N, C-alpha and C positions, 0 to 999 in steps of 0.2 A: 642551528637546531638539526639534530640528526635522528632520522625516521626511517624504519624499514619500509613503510608506505605511506602514502598519503590518499586521503579519500576525499574526494571533492562533491558535496552535496550531504547535507544533514537530516534527509527525510528518513522514514523507517528503512528502506533499502540501502543506505550510506550506515546509519546506525547499526542494524542486524549485520551488515558485513562488517563494520569495525569490533562489534562485539565477538562475532567469530574468529575473526584474524587474531585479536588480543587474546582469546583463549587458547589460540594455539601457538603462542609465543613471538607474535611480532609486535614491534614497536609501532603504534598507529597515530596518525595525525590526521584529523576531520576539519576539513574547512567548509564553512556554511556562509554563503553570501548574505544572508538574512539571520535570522534566530533558529536553531535547531528544532526540527518537527514544525516549523511555523507555515508550512504550504500545504499542499495535498492531504499530507499523512494525517494531520490535525483535523481535516475536514472530513475524514471517511467515515463511512457507517460503520466499521469494524467486524462484518460479517466474513467469517471464515470459511468461505465456501464461493465457488461461483455460482451465480445467481440461479441459473438453471444448468448443471453440469452436462446434461445430454445435449445440449446446445454447442459443447466446446469439444476440439480434438484431443485426443489422448494425451499429447504433449503437455498441453494446459491444464489437465485434470492431474496428470502426474505430478505436476510442481506444488500441488496442495494436496495429494492423497493422503498425508499424514498429518496435517496441519494442526487439527485439534489435539492429537499428542503431543506434537512439539510445542504448541503453545501452553499446553499443561505443564509440561516439564520446565519451560521458561517461566512459567507464573509463580511455580513453587521456588525457583531460584531467586528470582527477582522479589520476591515477598521476604524470603529470608534475608536477603542480602541488604536490600533499600526499604523494606517495610511499607512498600507501595504495592498496592492490590491493582492489577490490570482488570479486574471485573471480568474474567474469564467465566461464559455462562452456556453451557451446552443446551439450548432453548429449542433448537430443532427449526425447521424450516417448512411452512405450510404454503404450497404451490397451487392456486387455483387454475385449473386447465380447461380446455376445450376437449372434446372427444379426441381429436386428432393428436394434440398435445400428449394427452394421458396416456395414450397407446405408446407414443415415443418413448415417454418417461419411464413408463411400467417396464419396457423391455430393456431399457438401460439398466434400470434399478435391480433387475433380476440378473444381468449380465455381469454386472460389476459387484455384486454383493455388497450392495447398500442396503443399510437397515432402512426400511420406509413402512408405512401404513397407508391405506387407501381410505379415503374420506370422499362424501358426496362432492363432486366436482372439483377433486385433486388428490393431491399426494403430500405427506408428511414425511420429510427427511428427517430422521429422529437424531443423527449424530450431528447435525449443524450448530456450530456453536458462533459465540459473537465475542468481542472485547471492546473495552472503550480506550480508543486510539489516543486521547491525550494522556491518559495515565499511564499507556505501555511507553509513549515518547519518554516522559518524565522518568519513567523506571529505568529506560534503556540509558537515558542521558546519566542519571546518576551512576548506575552500574559502571559506564565506561570511564567515569572519573575515579571510581575505585579501582579501577583495572590500569591505571595510569594511562590512559589514551589522551593525548593531547587535543583539545576541543577549540577551535577557532571560529567562533560566532562573528557575525558582519565582516567577513574575510572574504573580498571579491578576488577571483583569480584573474589577473590580467593577462598573462599567456603561459603557456605550457612550453618549457625548455625542452628541445630536442636536439641531441648531437648523436650524428653518424646512425639515422633511424632508431634512436634509444632514447627513452624519456630520461632526464636528467634533474627535473624540478619543475618549480612552478614559481612564476612572479605573482608577488602581491603587492598591495598599498603598504603592507607592513614590512616589506622586504621579499628576497628570494629564500626558497625551502628547498634544498635540494632533496632528490630521492631517487631512486632506481626502478621503482615500481608506483604506479598511480591509477588509481580506482575512481571511473567516472560514474558517480551516481546521481547526477543533477535533474532526474526527473523530467519534467517537461521542459526543461531548458537544457536536454542533452544537446542539442544541436549547436548550442554556444562554442563547443570544442572547436568548429571550424573556424569560428571567428577569432580563436587564439592562434591557430596553426594554419593558415590559409591551404596549405597543401594536404591537411587531414581531412578524410572524408568523414563527414558529421553522420551520426547516427540517425537514422530514419525514425524520428520521434518528434510528435507535435502535441500542443496541448489540447485537451477537449474538456472544456468548462464543465462542472457540474454543480447544479445548485440543490439545497437542501433545506428543510425546516424541521422544527421540532415541537411537539404538541406537549403541553405540560398535562398528564392525566393523572388518575388515580392507579397506585400501584397494583397489577394485577387484571387491568382492562384488557390488555393483551399479554399473553405469556409466549408468545413464539413468534419468529419473523414471517410476515405475509406477504406474499408475492401475487401479482396477477397482471399481466398485459404490460411488463415493463415497469411497473412501479411496485414500490417495497414499501413495508413498515415494520421498524425495527424497536423493539421493545427494551427498555432500560430496567432494572429492578426497581429504581425510585420512582417509577411511573412515566419517565419522559418516553416518548415515543418519537423516533425520528422517521422522516418521510422523505424519499428521493426516489430517482433523481433526472435532473435533467441532462441531456447529451447534446452539447453546443459548441460548434466549431466556429468559436470566435477569438482565435489568437490568445493573447495574453491578458484579454480584459476579464476581470474578475468580477465586474458589477453585479450586485443582485438586482432582478428585476421585478417589478410588480406582475408582469405576465407570468414568469415562473411562479411567483407567489400563489396568484390565483389558480394556476394549472395544478401545482403541488396539492394544495388544499382542497381543490374538488376530487382529484384523483384519490387522495386519502380518506375523505368523508364518503366516497362510493365504495372504497374498499372495506372502510370500518365507519359505519354511521354513527356511532356514537362519540366520534371525533368532533362533530358539528358542535358539541358543547364543550369542548376543550380549549384554551388559549394557545395561541402560536406564540411561543417565546423567544425562538431563534430562527435566522433565517441567514443562511452563509452560502460560500461558494469555494471551490477547489479548482486546481487545473491538473486533470489527469495526464499522465504521460503515454499517450497512445501510440504505438509502434506501428508502422504502416506494413510490416508483415503480420500483423494480429499475434505475434510471439515475443517473448520479452527478448531482450539483447543481452546475453550472458556470457562473453568471449573475450579473448586478448584481440587488440587491434590488429587489422591485417598487415598493417604497414609499419608500425611504430613498436617496437620490443618494449617490455614493461608497462605499456598502457593496456588497461583492461576497462570493460565497459559492463554495468550491471543496471539496465536501464529499460524503459518501456514497457512496464507492467499493466499500464492502464489503469482499470477500475480494481485491480487485485494485488497490490502491491504488499499490503498486510498479509495476505493470504499466502503469497508467494515468497516471501522474505526468507523465511527460514531456509528453504531448498535453494533459493538463488544465492543466498551467502553460502551455503555450503558448497556449490558448485563453484562460485566464483574463488574461493579459497582454495579449493583443489587444483585449480588452474594457477593460481599464483604461487601455491607451493610445491608445485610440480617439479 
């Protein structure tokens, strides 16, 4: 098998990177140890914004500054080529804030030319959008196949081959795949890189579990994302309301817990009392890839030529995917 680049990791960062590189003319092979999009990407809420952008440094907000426009363009392209609707919806985000938080948020909105409106007890960010992550994964997966990207599901990387400080390929259970360029997009599993090559410094990324629940409600009960004190509600047009999320430093344990269910349920009802009459129909978890620098790692490896990293996006992989893919593509093609 001959390929210009191998991407290891089939979440949203790997898929979007593969899409970007394929459009720029590279032959791409994507390897995923499980099912494409089967981990954190499919478990996400799909908000196209940091929850409170004024709490984040400029470098983070810059990665998502144009995200709604980027996904609008992608949505149109994917719908035309795959007939899959990623359900992009510019619904806005209403943040309920105390007086101190309100002042900080208002100052940030004014200085960043953000469209907002003031309401009693909070701010409405008008341009914040959302999408449906599972539909996004399915559409990108389909589009990559149309672009002749080789997708190897259930393909575990056993080791990374390095010769004279240069990547030469990967060893898998299915055999050796040669390449001169390798992109590591393994999310919460980014540190496995050091296990494959003991002398490789592992990316400083670890898993943070997040649990969410979904209420079955009537369409229109909630028409914007609602945030207060670390908790948020995300409405879907079909009436589903997602509620999240926990932040748990529990390693690779993805077990859903009764405690989290009770906590999320109570916080959701406190935020929107009408939910007390709505049935909870889903409860799930995902492992977010938390970067210990609190910034994603988008770079060529310091010691190994041809080895690139695009990982550590924590809660915002879907938001940051377009810009992250563009930046890593520029490095790879330079």
